N, C-alpha and C positions, 0 to 999 in steps of 0.2 A: 504408577503414572511418572514420568519423568519431571525434573524441574521447570523445563520450558513448557511443558504440555500444563503444567500447574499454573504458570505465569499466564498463559492465555486463557484459562478459566478464570484466573484472579481479575484479569483487565477485564474479562466479559462482565463479572462480578461487579465492577467498579462503574462500568459503562450502564449497567442495568440500573445499579443505585441512583446515579447521578440523571439517568433518561426518565427514572419515576420523580425524582426530586424536580426535573423540569415541569413535567406534565403536572404537579399539583401545584406549581408557583413558587416552588421553594428555590428553584434555580434559576432564575433568567437567562433566557439563550445568548442575551448579548453580552452576558460574562465569558463566555466560552467559545462562542462562533467567530469565525474568522469572515472577512470580507472584502473585497479590493479596496475600499474605502478604509477599514481598518489598516490594511495594509500599509497603504499610502500614507495614514498617519503614524506609523511606526509601532503599530502595537503587534509585534511579529509572534509574542507568545501565543497568540491566537491561533497561530498556523498549527500548534501543537494541542490546545486544549479542546479543539473543534472536534476531536473524535470522542470527546467524553460523552456525549448526547447522542443518541441514536436517531435517525431522522425516521419518519414513517414510512411504511408501517414498522414500528420499533421493535416487535417480537422477530419478524422475520430479518431484519439487520442486526439483532444480536446473536441469534440462532446461526445466521450465516459468518458473522465474526468469529464465533466458536468453533463451529464445523471446519469451516476453509482454514483456518489457524491453525489448528490440531493435525488438518490433512499436509499444511506444509511444511509443517515441523516435521512431521513423518516422513513424506517424500523428499524435501529439501535441506533437512537441518536445522538446528535450530538457529544458526548463526544468520545464515540466509535469509531464514523466515523473518527475524527481527530487523535485518537490514532492509529488506525489500518493504517491510509493512512501514518502517518509521520513514524511509526514502518516498516510499510511495505516497505516502500521507502528507508529509512537508513539503517536498520537493514539488509535486503535482500543483499544490497549490501556489506554491511560491512563482513557479513560472508563468502559470495563468493569471494570476493576480498582478505580477510585474507586466505582462504583456497588456493586460487592460489599463494600467496605469501610464504606460508609455503611449498607447494610442491616445489616450484623453489628453495628453501632452500637447497632441497635435489637433485634435477636435475634442473640446472641452465635454460634447455631448455624446460622444461615443459610449456604447453598452452602459447607458443611462440605466435601462431596465434591470442591471444586475450589479451595479456599481456598490450598491449599500445592503445587498440581499445578503441575509445571514445564512452562511454555508458551513455546515456540520454534518457529522455523521461520520460511518465506519465505511462507508462503501469504497473511499479511496484505497484503505488498507486491505479491503477484500479484493480489490481488483489487482492490487500487487502480488497478494499472495496467489491470485488465479494467474499472474503473469509466470512468476516463478514456477509453479507445477506444471503448467502448459510447456515453458521451456523444458523442465525433467522429463516429461513425457515424450517431447519432440525427440530429444538426444536418446530416448531409449526405444526409438523407432515406433512409438505409437502415436503416429502423426495426426490419425483422422481422430484420434481421442482428443489430442490436444486442442485441434481445431474446434471440435466439437465443444468443448468445455470452455472456450472462450465465445463462441456464438451462444450457446445457451445462457452463460452467463450474462452476457449483454442483453439477451431478449428479456430475461428476466428482471435485470436492472430497468430497463424501458417499462416493462409493464407495471412495475411497482412505482415507477418515478413519472411517468406518463409524459407530460409536456417536457423536452430538454431546452437548456440553455446553452450557453457558451461557457459556464462554469462546469460544464459536465465533461469537456474536454480534459478536466482533471482524470477522470477513470482512465484514459486512453495514455495519459501520461504515467499514472500510476502502473499500469497495465506493464508498460515498457521498462520502468524502474525494476518491476519483478522479473523480467525477462532478463534484464543487464545484472541483477544481482546474482542470479543463477548461473547465468553465463561467465562470468567473471569467476565464480566459485569454482565451476566445473573446468574453467582453463586452468586456474591455478592448481587444481588437484590433478590434471592431466601433467602438468609441467612438473610437478613434486614426483609423480609417478615415474615419468621419463627419467628424470633426476637420479631418483632410487637405481633403476634400473641399469643406468650407466655405472654408477658407482659400484653395484654389485659384481658387474664385468670387468672392472679395474683388477690387475694381477694385483697380489698381497706384495706388499714392500718386502726386498731381500734384507733382512736384519744380519744375515751370517757375515757380514764383510763389516 
């Protein structure tokens, strides 16, 4: 087992423990969950801690985190997987919360139904990982598989979630973060390969003179 795969399993274990603690009442969700209201109040650390407690159904959320995380590491590499996961979770919430807060500056009643809703879970990280894996498959000309992966993941998420709200836009943003992370890594790798090929074609310096 690689170190990165072990890290995913370790994170899965930590989420499992925190989720059980939450369900038995030892860890109130308000201590870790984010919300647009908390964001407006400057509690930015909740953008990160909100991943610690899995949303319902908890078993599916935790299992999905582990399986998709391991797949992302195997197909995309550890660096891309972690960049995608972290940026997908934090940046997606930041952008959606900021948009809601800005909207409420013009209309204080805007998005009233979701303004103080506790927002937590592993789904944004999973969505980012799916985005990275989908781009990897697309780049390998497995385009039908890439599209199918995104559609099936979206349907499964919708079935588990039921009613959707504006906060669920986070998942689309997280998916885009995963795509961007994998695309950037692929572009950098291609440039590095092209530079190496150019250097191999350069003539050796004449040291005789």
